[in-house]
N, C-alpha and C positions, 0 to 999 in steps of 0.2 A: 755074515750078516748083511742084509740089504735094508736100505731105508727108502721107503717110497718118496718120490720127489727128488731124490739125488740124481745127478746126471754124470754117471761114470765115464761117459764117452767125451765129455767136454775136455779140451786140452788143459793140462795142468800147468799153472803158472808157477814155476819153481822159484822165481824171484820173490814171490810173496809167501813162501813157506819157510819155516824154521829148519835149520840143519840139525843133524844129530847132536852136536855139541851144544847148540842153543837150546834144544829140548832138555838136555841133561841139566843145563843151568836153571831153566824154568822149573824143572821137577825138584832140583835140590832146594831152590827157594821155597817151593810149596811144602817140602818136607819139614821146614823150620817155622811154619806159620804159627804153631802153638807157642813157640818161644817168643814170637813177636807180639803176643797178646791176643791172637785169634782164639775163639772158643773152638774146642775140638769138632763139634758137628759142622761148623762153617768151614773149617780146614778140610775135613773129609769130603764135603760137597765140592769144594774147589778142586781137590785132587781128582775126584771122580770125573768132573767136567774136563779137566786137562787130559786125563788118561783116555777117556771116551773119545774126545776130539782127536787125539793122536792116533788111536787105534782105528778109527773109522775114516779119517781123512776128510771129513765133511767140511764144507765151506761154512763160514760163520752164518750166512743166511740159512743154509740147510740145517745147521745145528740148532739154531734158535727156533726154527719152524717145526722141527721134529717133535712128534708126540709118541707116547708108548705104543699107540696103535700103528705107527709107521715102522716099528721094528718087527721083523719077521725072522722066526727061527728056521734055519735051513733043515732040510729033510734028514740030514745026518745028526740032528740034535744039537748042533753047535750054534753059537751066536752068529 
């Protein structure tokens, strides 16, 4: 998947990223949102945002600015 406006050649600042175990902690917390009183649709939306952000590696600025029109399907038919 590519997102227009993303800058893949920009150096990655590893110090500002979560490590694998930190992502697991965040995701485990998100999996328990309904038990903490969140309504299911809100919990699903947050989990989608977390998973999408993790999968794409977008910076916060790029993630917030992205629209559906910015998402392009690759010729192989995958995201």
